[in-house]
Biopython code that builds the backbone (N, CA, C, O; Angstrom):
import numpy as np
from Bio.PDB.StructureBuilder import StructureBuilder

atoms = [
    (1, "MET", "N", (-7.173, 0.249, 3.152)),
    (1, "MET", "CA", (-6.900, -1.150, 3.494)),
    (1, "MET", "C", (-6.590, -1.202, 5.017)),
    (1, "MET", "O", (-6.000, -0.269, 5.563)),
    (2, "TYR", "N", (-6.986, -2.277, 5.673)),
    (2, "TYR", "CA", (-6.722, -2.408, 7.095)),
    (2, "TYR", "C", (-6.196, -3.793, 7.406)),
    (2, "TYR", "O", (-6.433, -4.749, 6.666)),
    (3, "LYS", "N", (-5.477, -3.886, 8.514)),
    (3, "LYS", "CA", (-4.899, -5.125, 8.990)),
    (3, "LYS", "C", (-5.261, -5.340, 10.469)),
    (3, "LYS", "O", (-5.284, -4.394, 11.257)),
    (4, "ALA", "N", (-5.530, -6.533, 10.810)),
    (4, "ALA", "CA", (-5.717, -6.928, 12.213)),
    (4, "ALA", "C", (-4.801, -8.061, 12.522)),
    (4, "ALA", "O", (-4.570, -8.902, 11.653)),
    (5, "PHE", "N", (-4.253, -8.136, 13.733)),
    (5, "PHE", "CA", (-3.319, -9.162, 14.083)),
    (5, "PHE", "C", (-3.283, -9.363, 15.585)),
    (5, "PHE", "O", (-3.736, -8.497, 16.334)),
    (6, "LYS", "N", (-2.751, -10.489, 16.040)),
    (6, "LYS", "CA", (-2.636, -10.712, 17.481)),
    (6, "LYS", "C", (-1.192, -11.078, 17.829)),
    (6, "LYS", "O", (-0.451, -11.674, 17.046)),
    (7, "MET", "N", (-0.847, -10.686, 19.043)),
    (7, "MET", "CA", (0.503, -10.931, 19.614)),
    (7, "MET", "C", (0.266, -11.373, 21.051)),
    (7, "MET", "O", (-0.868, -11.418, 21.528)),
    (8, "LYS", "N", (1.374, -11.702, 21.734)),
    (8, "LYS", "CA", (1.234, -12.233, 23.077)),
    (8, "LYS", "C", (2.216, -11.513, 24.006)),
    (8, "LYS", "O", (3.410, -11.385, 23.733)),
    (9, "LEU", "N", (1.629, -11.043, 25.141)),
    (9, "LEU", "CA", (2.424, -10.357, 26.158)),
    (9, "LEU", "C", (2.809, -11.357, 27.240)),
    (9, "LEU", "O", (2.049, -12.281, 27.531)),
    (10, "TYR", "N", (4.016, -11.174, 27.854)),
    (10, "TYR", "CA", (4.425, -11.994, 28.953)),
    (10, "TYR", "C", (3.662, -11.517, 30.225)),
    (10, "TYR", "O", (3.367, -10.334, 30.391)),
    (11, "PRO", "N", (3.359, -12.503, 31.114)),
    (11, "PRO", "CA", (2.653, -12.098, 32.382)),
    (11, "PRO", "C", (3.414, -11.100, 33.187)),
    (11, "PRO", "O", (4.631, -11.167, 33.353)),
    (12, "GLY", "N", (2.598, -10.117, 33.709)),
    (12, "GLY", "CA", (3.182, -9.079, 34.561)),
    (12, "GLY", "C", (3.656, -7.859, 33.866)),
    (12, "GLY", "O", (4.084, -6.923, 34.541)),
    (13, "PHE", "N", (3.616, -7.790, 32.539)),
    (13, "PHE", "CA", (4.138, -6.684, 31.771)),
    (13, "PHE", "C", (3.072, -5.794, 31.150)),
    (13, "PHE", "O", (3.367, -4.989, 30.266)),
    (14, "GLU", "N", (1.836, -5.936, 31.610)),
    (14, "GLU", "CA", (0.764, -5.125, 31.039)),
    (14, "GLU", "C", (0.977, -3.643, 31.137)),
    (14, "GLU", "O", (0.814, -2.910, 30.162)),
    (15, "GLU", "N", (1.351, -3.194, 32.349)),
    (15, "GLU", "CA", (1.570, -1.751, 32.520)),
    (15, "GLU", "C", (2.801, -1.252, 31.796)),
    (15, "GLU", "O", (2.802, -0.137, 31.273)),
    (16, "GLU", "N", (3.863, -2.067, 31.757)),
    (16, "GLU", "CA", (5.113, -1.683, 31.057)),
    (16, "GLU", "C", (4.832, -1.549, 29.522)),
    (16, "GLU", "O", (5.316, -0.627, 28.865)),
    (17, "TYR", "N", (4.043, -2.494, 28.997)),
    (17, "TYR", "CA", (3.734, -2.413, 27.565)),
    (17, "TYR", "C", (2.968, -1.135, 27.283)),
    (17, "TYR", "O", (3.262, -0.425, 26.321)),
    (18, "GLU", "N", (2.005, -0.849, 28.106)),
    (18, "GLU", "CA", (1.215, 0.406, 27.881)),
    (18, "GLU", "C", (2.113, 1.621, 28.038)),
    (18, "GLU", "O", (2.022, 2.555, 27.241)),
    (19, "ARG", "N", (2.980, 1.633, 29.049)),
    (19, "ARG", "CA", (3.854, 2.772, 29.243)),
    (19, "ARG", "C", (4.759, 3.015, 28.067)),
    (19, "ARG", "O", (4.891, 4.144, 27.593)),
    (20, "ARG", "N", (5.393, 1.942, 27.586)),
    (20, "ARG", "CA", (6.313, 2.080, 26.452)),
    (20, "ARG", "C", (5.545, 2.602, 25.228)),
    (20, "ARG", "O", (6.101, 3.402, 24.476)),
    (21, "HIS", "N", (4.333, 2.197, 25.004)),
    (21, "HIS", "CA", (3.611, 2.706, 23.836)),
    (21, "HIS", "C", (3.055, 4.140, 24.051)),
    (21, "HIS", "O", (2.896, 4.886, 23.085)),
    (22, "ASN", "N", (2.773, 4.509, 25.261)),
    (22, "ASN", "CA", (2.352, 5.875, 25.558)),
    (22, "ASN", "C", (3.540, 6.844, 25.374)),
    (22, "ASN", "O", (3.349, 8.041, 25.164)),
    (23, "GLU", "N", (4.772, 6.298, 25.457)),
    (23, "GLU", "CA", (5.975, 7.141, 25.191)),
    (23, "GLU", "C", (6.620, 6.709, 23.874)),
    (23, "GLU", "O", (7.846, 6.677, 23.770)),
    (24, "LEU", "N", (5.831, 6.385, 22.897)),
    (24, "LEU", "CA", (6.342, 5.914, 21.630)),
    (24, "LEU", "C", (7.311, 6.994, 21.059)),
    (24, "LEU", "O", (7.014, 8.188, 21.014)),
    (25, "TRP", "N", (8.431, 6.504, 20.650)),
    (25, "TRP", "CA", (9.503, 7.375, 20.130)),
    (25, "TRP", "C", (9.001, 8.168, 18.886)),
    (25, "TRP", "O", (8.360, 7.594, 18.006)),
    (26, "PRO", "N", (9.286, 9.434, 18.829)),
    (26, "PRO", "CA", (8.889, 10.186, 17.608)),
    (26, "PRO", "C", (9.356, 9.562, 16.305)),
    (26, "PRO", "O", (8.649, 9.607, 15.298)),
    (27, "GLU", "N", (10.567, 8.971, 16.326)),
    (27, "GLU", "CA", (11.073, 8.354, 15.072)),
    (27, "GLU", "C", (10.257, 7.138, 14.673)),
    (27, "GLU", "O", (10.083, 6.840, 13.492)),
    (28, "MET", "N", (9.767, 6.452, 15.678)),
    (28, "MET", "CA", (8.914, 5.265, 15.441)),
    (28, "MET", "C", (7.540, 5.712, 14.853)),
    (28, "MET", "O", (7.035, 5.121, 13.898)),
    (29, "ARG", "N", (6.980, 6.741, 15.440)),
    (29, "ARG", "CA", (5.751, 7.337, 14.968)),
    (29, "ARG", "C", (5.856, 7.771, 13.500)),
    (29, "ARG", "O", (4.994, 7.522, 12.657)),
    (30, "GLU", "N", (7.000, 8.445, 13.272)),
    (30, "GLU", "CA", (7.268, 8.918, 11.892)),
    (30, "GLU", "C", (7.386, 7.725, 10.892)),
    (30, "GLU", "O", (6.824, 7.766, 9.798)),
    (31, "MET", "N", (8.110, 6.695, 11.289)),
    (31, "MET", "CA", (8.226, 5.506, 10.395)),
    (31, "MET", "C", (6.890, 4.891, 10.076)),
    (31, "MET", "O", (6.627, 4.528, 8.930)),
    (32, "ILE", "N", (6.029, 4.768, 11.090)),
    (32, "ILE", "CA", (4.679, 4.212, 10.857)),
    (32, "ILE", "C", (3.958, 5.061, 9.822)),
    (32, "ILE", "O", (3.421, 4.527, 8.852)),
    (33, "HIS", "N", (3.940, 6.361, 10.011)),
    (33, "HIS", "CA", (3.240, 7.254, 9.053)),
    (33, "HIS", "C", (3.903, 7.254, 7.667)),
    (33, "HIS", "O", (3.215, 7.253, 6.646)),
    (34, "THR", "N", (5.270, 7.254, 7.639)),
    (34, "THR", "CA", (5.954, 7.260, 6.356)),
    (34, "THR", "C", (5.647, 5.980, 5.537)),
    (34, "THR", "O", (5.635, 6.005, 4.306)),
    (35, "HIS", "N", (5.403, 4.880, 6.244)),
    (35, "HIS", "CA", (5.114, 3.594, 5.569)),
    (35, "HIS", "C", (3.605, 3.323, 5.471)),
    (35, "HIS", "O", (3.177, 2.176, 5.343)),
    (36, "GLY", "N", (2.821, 4.384, 5.533)),
    (36, "GLY", "CA", (1.382, 4.330, 5.210)),
    (36, "GLY", "C", (0.477, 3.866, 6.320)),
    (36, "GLY", "O", (-0.678, 3.524, 6.070)),
    (37, "GLY", "N", (0.981, 3.846, 7.568)),
    (37, "GLY", "CA", (0.147, 3.442, 8.662)),
    (37, "GLY", "C", (-0.576, 4.564, 9.361)),
    (37, "GLY", "O", (0.014, 5.617, 9.599)),
    (38, "LYS", "N", (-1.799, 4.378, 9.687)),
    (38, "LYS", "CA", (-2.597, 5.387, 10.414)),
    (38, "LYS", "C", (-3.707, 4.662, 11.173)),
    (38, "LYS", "O", (-3.988, 3.488, 10.933)),
    (39, "ASN", "N", (-4.336, 5.409, 12.107)),
    (39, "ASN", "CA", (-5.452, 4.853, 12.900)),
    (39, "ASN", "C", (-5.052, 3.531, 13.516)),
    (39, "ASN", "O", (-5.742, 2.528, 13.336)),
    (40, "TYR", "N", (-3.951, 3.515, 14.235)),
    (40, "TYR", "CA", (-3.322, 2.304, 14.795)),
    (40, "TYR", "C", (-3.806, 2.147, 16.233)),
    (40, "TYR", "O", (-3.660, 3.075, 17.028)),
    (41, "SER", "N", (-4.368, 1.021, 16.578)),
    (41, "SER", "CA", (-4.776, 0.731, 17.947)),
    (41, "SER", "C", (-4.315, -0.682, 18.325)),
    (41, "SER", "O", (-4.242, -1.589, 17.497)),
    (42, "ILE", "N", (-4.011, -0.814, 19.608)),
    (42, "ILE", "CA", (-3.681, -2.132, 20.163)),
    (42, "ILE", "C", (-4.520, -2.296, 21.433)),
    (42, "ILE", "O", (-4.591, -1.412, 22.287)),
    (43, "PHE", "N", (-5.160, -3.490, 21.515)),
    (43, "PHE", "CA", (-6.003, -3.795, 22.678)),
    (43, "PHE", "C", (-5.460, -5.008, 23.403)),
    (43, "PHE", "O", (-4.790, -5.846, 22.798)),
    (44, "LEU", "N", (-5.744, -5.113, 24.705)),
    (44, "LEU", "CA", (-5.275, -6.227, 25.472)),
    (44, "LEU", "C", (-6.443, -7.031, 26.028)),
    (44, "LEU", "O", (-7.367, -6.489, 26.634)),
    (45, "ASP", "N", (-6.372, -8.344, 25.802)),
    (45, "ASP", "CA", (-7.306, -9.290, 26.509)),
    (45, "ASP", "C", (-6.610, -9.670, 27.784)),
    (45, "ASP", "O", (-5.652, -10.442, 27.758)),
    (46, "ARG", "N", (-7.057, -9.157, 28.881)),
    (46, "ARG", "CA", (-6.399, -9.335, 30.170)),
    (46, "ARG", "C", (-6.403, -10.806, 30.659)),
    (46, "ARG", "O", (-5.527, -11.219, 31.419)),
    (47, "GLU", "N", (-7.373, -11.554, 30.220)),
    (47, "GLU", "CA", (-7.448, -12.990, 30.638)),
    (47, "GLU", "C", (-6.372, -13.843, 29.972)),
    (47, "GLU", "O", (-5.815, -14.745, 30.598)),
    (48, "THR", "N", (-6.084, -13.561, 28.717)),
    (48, "THR", "CA", (-5.111, -14.407, 27.961)),
    (48, "THR", "C", (-3.774, -13.671, 27.674)),
    (48, "THR", "O", (-2.806, -14.276, 27.213)),
    (49, "LEU", "N", (-3.753, -12.368, 27.956)),
    (49, "LEU", "CA", (-2.596, -11.514, 27.659)),
    (49, "LEU", "C", (-2.346, -11.435, 26.114)),
    (49, "LEU", "O", (-1.235, -11.144, 25.671)),
    (50, "THR", "N", (-3.375, -11.694, 25.348)),
    (50, "THR", "CA", (-3.346, -11.543, 23.909)),
    (50, "THR", "C", (-3.520, -10.057, 23.541)),
    (50, "THR", "O", (-4.443, -9.388, 24.007)),
    (51, "LEU", "N", (-2.650, -9.590, 22.736)),
    (51, "LEU", "CA", (-2.697, -8.219, 22.216)),
    (51, "LEU", "C", (-3.374, -8.273, 20.834)),
    (51, "LEU", "O", (-2.984, -9.080, 19.990)),
    (52, "PHE", "N", (-4.347, -7.451, 20.608)),
    (52, "PHE", "CA", (-5.046, -7.350, 19.299)),
    (52, "PHE", "C", (-4.697, -6.031, 18.689)),
    (52, "PHE", "O", (-4.969, -4.985, 19.279)),
    (53, "GLY", "N", (-4.094, -6.050, 17.506)),
    (53, "GLY", "CA", (-3.708, -4.838, 16.824)),
    (53, "GLY", "C", (-4.610, -4.595, 15.595)),
    (53, "GLY", "O", (-5.030, -5.521, 14.900)),
    (54, "TYR", "N", (-4.874, -3.320, 15.375)),
    (54, "TYR", "CA", (-5.603, -2.870, 14.215)),
    (54, "TYR", "C", (-4.887, -1.642, 13.626)),
    (54, "TYR", "O", (-4.545, -0.700, 14.341)),
    (55, "ILE", "N", (-4.676, -1.682, 12.319)),
    (55, "ILE", "CA", (-4.044, -0.519, 11.654)),
    (55, "ILE", "C", (-4.575, -0.413, 10.270)),
    (55, "ILE", "O", (-4.851, -1.414, 9.608)),
    (56, "GLU", "N", (-4.722, 0.840, 9.822)),
    (56, "GLU", "CA", (-5.109, 1.114, 8.444)),
    (56, "GLU", "C", (-3.822, 1.459, 7.719)),
    (56, "GLU", "O", (-3.006, 2.239, 8.210)),
    (57, "ILE", "N", (-3.653, 0.871, 6.550)),
    (57, "ILE", "CA", (-2.408, 1.070, 5.743)),
    (57, "ILE", "C", (-2.798, 1.508, 4.343)),
    (57, "ILE", "O", (-3.901, 1.256, 3.858)),
    (58, "ASP", "N", (-1.835, 2.178, 3.715)),
    (58, "ASP", "CA", (-2.044, 2.610, 2.328)),
    (58, "ASP", "C", (-1.929, 1.467, 1.376)),
    (58, "ASP", "O", (-2.766, 1.314, 0.487)),
    (59, "ASN", "N", (-0.880, 0.632, 1.541)),
    (59, "ASN", "CA", (-0.743, -0.576, 0.729)),
    (59, "ASN", "C", (0.250, -1.529, 1.441)),
    (59, "ASN", "O", (1.143, -1.124, 2.185)),
    (60, "GLU", "N", (0.027, -2.775, 1.162)),
    (60, "GLU", "CA", (0.767, -3.846, 1.881)),
    (60, "GLU", "C", (2.304, -3.761, 1.605)),
    (60, "GLU", "O", (3.103, -3.929, 2.526)),
    (61, "GLU", "N", (2.676, -3.518, 0.425)),
    (61, "GLU", "CA", (4.123, -3.513, 0.066)),
    (61, "GLU", "C", (4.849, -2.394, 0.797)),
    (61, "GLU", "O", (5.933, -2.607, 1.341)),
    (62, "LEU", "N", (4.254, -1.195, 0.812)),
    (62, "LEU", "CA", (4.882, -0.067, 1.524)),
    (62, "LEU", "C", (4.963, -0.379, 2.988)),
    (62, "LEU", "O", (5.993, -0.112, 3.607)),
    (63, "TRP", "N", (3.914, -0.937, 3.581)),
    (63, "TRP", "CA", (3.862, -1.219, 5.001)),
    (63, "TRP", "C", (4.943, -2.245, 5.346)),
    (63, "TRP", "O", (5.633, -2.088, 6.353)),
    (64, "GLU", "N", (5.101, -3.273, 4.547)),
    (64, "GLU", "CA", (6.093, -4.338, 4.843)),
    (64, "GLU", "C", (7.535, -3.782, 4.840)),
    (64, "GLU", "O", (8.390, -4.279, 5.575)),
    (65, "LYS", "N", (7.796, -2.773, 4.030)),
    (65, "LYS", "CA", (9.113, -2.217, 3.997)),
    (65, "LYS", "C", (9.502, -1.526, 5.318)),
    (65, "LYS", "O", (10.686, -1.373, 5.619)),
    (66, "GLY", "N", (8.526, -1.126, 6.075)),
    (66, "GLY", "CA", (8.808, -0.551, 7.400)),
    (66, "GLY", "C", (9.481, -1.480, 8.345)),
    (66, "GLY", "O", (10.216, -1.032, 9.224)),
    (67, "ALA", "N", (9.260, -2.769, 8.203)),
    (67, "ALA", "CA", (9.850, -3.765, 9.106)),
    (67, "ALA", "C", (11.401, -3.773, 8.961)),
    (67, "ALA", "O", (12.110, -4.145, 9.896)),
    (68, "ASP", "N", (11.888, -3.376, 7.830)),
    (68, "ASP", "CA", (13.347, -3.407, 7.631)),
    (68, "ASP", "C", (14.028, -2.078, 7.989)),
    (68, "ASP", "O", (15.216, -1.944, 7.695)),
    (69, "THR", "N", (13.391, -1.128, 8.577)),
    (69, "THR", "CA", (13.975, 0.078, 8.934)),
    (69, "THR", "C", (14.791, -0.068, 10.231)),
    (69, "THR", "O", (14.483, -0.918, 11.066)),
    (70, "VAL", "N", (15.823, 0.759, 10.393)),
    (70, "VAL", "CA", (16.644, 0.722, 11.587)),
    (70, "VAL", "C", (15.816, 1.018, 12.821)),
    (70, "VAL", "O", (15.986, 0.348, 13.840)),
    (71, "ILE", "N", (14.941, 1.980, 12.769)),
    (71, "ILE", "CA", (14.199, 2.303, 13.946)),
    (71, "ILE", "C", (13.186, 1.196, 14.316)),
    (71, "ILE", "O", (12.941, 0.967, 15.500)),
    (72, "ASN", "N", (12.624, 0.539, 13.362)),
    (72, "ASN", "CA", (11.712, -0.605, 13.653)),
    (72, "ASN", "C", (12.467, -1.738, 14.329)),
    (72, "ASN", "O", (11.982, -2.330, 15.293)),
    (73, "ARG", "N", (13.666, -2.039, 13.814)),
    (73, "ARG", "CA", (14.450, -3.139, 14.397)),
    (73, "ARG", "C", (14.872, -2.703, 15.852)),
    (73, "ARG", "O", (14.928, -3.553, 16.741)),
    (74, "LYS", "N", (15.159, -1.422, 16.090)),
    (74, "LYS", "CA", (15.481, -0.983, 17.414)),
    (74, "LYS", "C", (14.297, -1.124, 18.356)),
    (74, "LYS", "O", (14.459, -1.493, 19.519)),
    (75, "TRP", "N", (13.074, -0.821, 17.838)),
    (75, "TRP", "CA", (11.868, -0.970, 18.635)),
    (75, "TRP", "C", (11.589, -2.424, 19.017)),
    (75, "TRP", "O", (11.194, -2.725, 20.143)),
    (76, "TRP", "N", (11.813, -3.351, 18.009)),
    (76, "TRP", "CA", (11.616, -4.762, 18.275)),
    (76, "TRP", "C", (12.545, -5.166, 19.430)),
    (76, "TRP", "O", (12.103, -5.828, 20.370)),
    (77, "ASP", "N", (13.829, -4.774, 19.369)),
    (77, "ASP", "CA", (14.774, -5.085, 20.396)),
    (77, "ASP", "C", (14.332, -4.554, 21.752)),
    (77, "ASP", "O", (14.470, -5.250, 22.758)),
    (78, "PHE", "N", (13.805, -3.337, 21.798)),
    (78, "PHE", "CA", (13.352, -2.716, 22.996)),
    (78, "PHE", "C", (12.157, -3.447, 23.589)),
    (78, "PHE", "O", (12.010, -3.449, 24.811)),
    (79, "MET", "N", (11.309, -4.058, 22.799)),
    (79, "MET", "CA", (10.094, -4.711, 23.283)),
    (79, "MET", "C", (10.296, -6.232, 23.526)),
    (79, "MET", "O", (9.417, -6.867, 24.110)),
    (80, "ALA", "N", (11.398, -6.813, 23.104)),
    (80, "ALA", "CA", (11.609, -8.236, 23.144)),
    (80, "ALA", "C", (11.539, -8.843, 24.555)),
    (80, "ALA", "O", (11.221, -10.022, 24.710)),
    (81, "ASP", "N", (11.832, -8.044, 25.565)),
    (81, "ASP", "CA", (11.869, -8.600, 26.926)),
    (81, "ASP", "C", (10.474, -8.761, 27.563)),
    (81, "ASP", "O", (10.342, -9.410, 28.600)),
    (82, "ILE", "N", (9.443, -8.178, 26.948)),
    (82, "ILE", "CA", (8.117, -8.228, 27.550)),
    (82, "ILE", "C", (7.044, -8.933, 26.732)),
    (82, "ILE", "O", (5.878, -8.956, 27.125)),
    (83, "MET", "N", (7.437, -9.515, 25.582)),
    (83, "MET", "CA", (6.425, -10.188, 24.732)),
    (83, "MET", "C", (7.063, -11.302, 23.920)),
    (83, "MET", "O", (8.283, -11.334, 23.760)),
    (84, "GLU", "N", (6.260, -12.202, 23.413)),
    (84, "GLU", "CA", (6.751, -13.332, 22.615)),
    (84, "GLU", "C", (7.352, -12.737, 21.311)),
    (84, "GLU", "O", (6.758, -11.888, 20.647)),
    (85, "THR", "N", (8.556, -13.234, 20.996)),
    (85, "THR", "CA", (9.231, -12.761, 19.793)),
    (85, "THR", "C", (9.827, -13.944, 19.005)),
    (85, "THR", "O", (9.989, -15.053, 19.514)),
    (86, "ASN", "N", (10.133, -13.650, 17.772)),
    (86, "ASN", "CA", (10.875, -14.541, 16.880)),
    (86, "ASN", "C", (12.373, -14.384, 17.158)),
    (86, "ASN", "O", (12.771, -13.493, 17.909)),
    (87, "PRO", "N", (13.214, -15.252, 16.552)),
    (87, "PRO", "CA", (14.664, -15.112, 16.752)),
    (87, "PRO", "C", (15.260, -13.719, 16.410)),
    (87, "PRO", "O", (16.274, -13.330, 16.989)),
    (88, "ASP", "N", (14.654, -12.991, 15.501)),
    (88, "ASP", "CA", (15.137, -11.658, 15.082)),
    (88, "ASP", "C", (14.516, -10.569, 15.942)),
    (88, "ASP", "O", (14.645, -9.394, 15.597)),
    (89, "ASN", "N", (13.842, -10.899, 17.053)),
    (89, "ASN", "CA", (13.133, -10.045, 17.985)),
    (89, "ASN", "C", (11.895, -9.415, 17.401)),
    (89, "ASN", "O", (11.297, -8.566, 18.063)),
    (90, "SER", "N", (11.460, -9.777, 16.182)),
    (90, "SER", "CA", (10.148, -9.326, 15.706)),
    (90, "SER", "C", (9.103, -10.003, 16.536)),
    (90, "SER", "O", (9.306, -11.143, 16.953)),
    (91, "PRO", "N", (7.964, -9.341, 16.804)),
    (91, "PRO", "CA", (6.946, -9.936, 17.609)),
    (91, "PRO", "C", (6.361, -11.164, 16.882)),
    (91, "PRO", "O", (6.201, -11.159, 15.661)),
    (92, "VAL", "N", (6.050, -12.202, 17.655)),
    (92, "VAL", "CA", (5.286, -13.305, 17.104)),
    (92, "VAL", "C", (3.892, -12.705, 16.827)),
    (92, "VAL", "O", (3.178, -12.338, 17.760)),
    (93, "SER", "N", (3.521, -12.610, 15.577)),
    (93, "SER", "CA", (2.296, -11.948, 15.194)),
    (93, "SER", "C", (1.547, -12.865, 14.223)),
    (93, "SER", "O", (2.127, -13.462, 13.316)),
    (94, "VAL", "N", (0.238, -12.949, 14.454)),
    (94, "VAL", "CA", (-0.643, -13.777, 13.594)),
    (94, "VAL", "C", (-1.693, -12.823, 12.994)),
    (94, "VAL", "O", (-2.450, -12.168, 13.711)),
    (95, "ASP", "N", (-1.707, -12.774, 11.669)),
    (95, "ASP", "CA", (-2.703, -11.944, 10.996)),
    (95, "ASP", "C", (-4.084, -12.589, 11.197)),
    (95, "ASP", "O", (-4.228, -13.811, 11.169)),
    (96, "LEU", "N", (-5.087, -11.733, 11.399)),
    (96, "LEU", "CA", (-6.430, -12.205, 11.574)),
    (96, "LEU", "C", (-7.199, -11.940, 10.309)),
    (96, "LEU", "O", (-7.040, -10.895, 9.679)),
    (97, "LYS", "N", (-8.051, -12.906, 9.928)),
    (97, "LYS", "CA", (-8.872, -12.806, 8.715)),
    (97, "LYS", "C", (-10.104, -11.960, 8.970)),
    (97, "LYS", "O", (-10.866, -12.245, 9.894)),
    (98, "PRO", "N", (-10.316, -10.923, 8.165)),
    (98, "PRO", "CA", (-11.503, -10.118, 8.308)),
    (98, "PRO", "C", (-12.727, -10.914, 7.884)),
    (98, "PRO", "O", (-12.723, -11.536, 6.822)),
    (99, "LEU", "N", (-13.769, -10.901, 8.698)),
    (99, "LEU", "CA", (-15.022, -11.589, 8.332)),
    (99, "LEU", "C", (-16.217, -10.628, 8.214)),
    (99, "LEU", "O", (-17.214, -10.967, 7.577)),
    (100, "PHE", "N", (-16.128, -9.442, 8.816)),
    (100, "PHE", "CA", (-17.215, -8.501, 8.789)),
    (100, "PHE", "C", (-16.728, -7.129, 8.999)),
    (100, "PHE", "O", (-15.885, -6.904, 9.868)),
    (101, "HIS", "N", (-17.225, -6.172, 8.232)),
    (101, "HIS", "CA", (-16.842, -4.755, 8.380)),
    (101, "HIS", "C", (-18.121, -3.906, 8.115)),
    (101, "HIS", "O", (-18.895, -4.210, 7.207)),
    (102, "LEU", "N", (-18.317, -2.871, 8.903)),
    (102, "LEU", "CA", (-19.430, -1.962, 8.723)),
    (102, "LEU", "C", (-18.898, -0.527, 8.954)),
    (102, "LEU", "O", (-18.323, -0.207, 9.995)),
    (103, "ASP", "N", (-19.117, 0.289, 7.955)),
    (103, "ASP", "CA", (-18.758, 1.710, 8.089)),
    (103, "ASP", "C", (-19.870, 2.484, 8.780)),
    (103, "ASP", "O", (-19.748, 3.692, 8.981)),
]
sb = StructureBuilder()
sb.init_structure("model")
sb.init_model(0)
sb.init_chain("A")
sb.init_seg("    ")
for serial, (resi, resn, name, xyz) in enumerate(atoms, 1):
    if name == "N":
        sb.init_residue(resn, " ", resi, " ")
    sb.init_atom(name, np.array(xyz, "f"), 0.0, 1.0, " ", f" {name:<3s}", serial, name[0])
structure = sb.get_structure()
């Protein structure tokens, strides 16, 4: 199963966003894998500062439980100053509907 979504970066934080993800905390990496996430990529549309995320997950229920982990909440707080977030600091994220897939 796979998911695609979009988020929004604040202007001027492109390099910082990339740096933080290149230095992804080991505990965050472990949480993603423990909750069934793999083959995770995030892309940036430089014109609109829209982030496009793609991740393969084992199942939706297990993946959603990762959002309530302490390390995930800490990551949201860490990223809140450079991207659009909700009141709980979770990223404003819009799921994208799959229309075509080719293996």
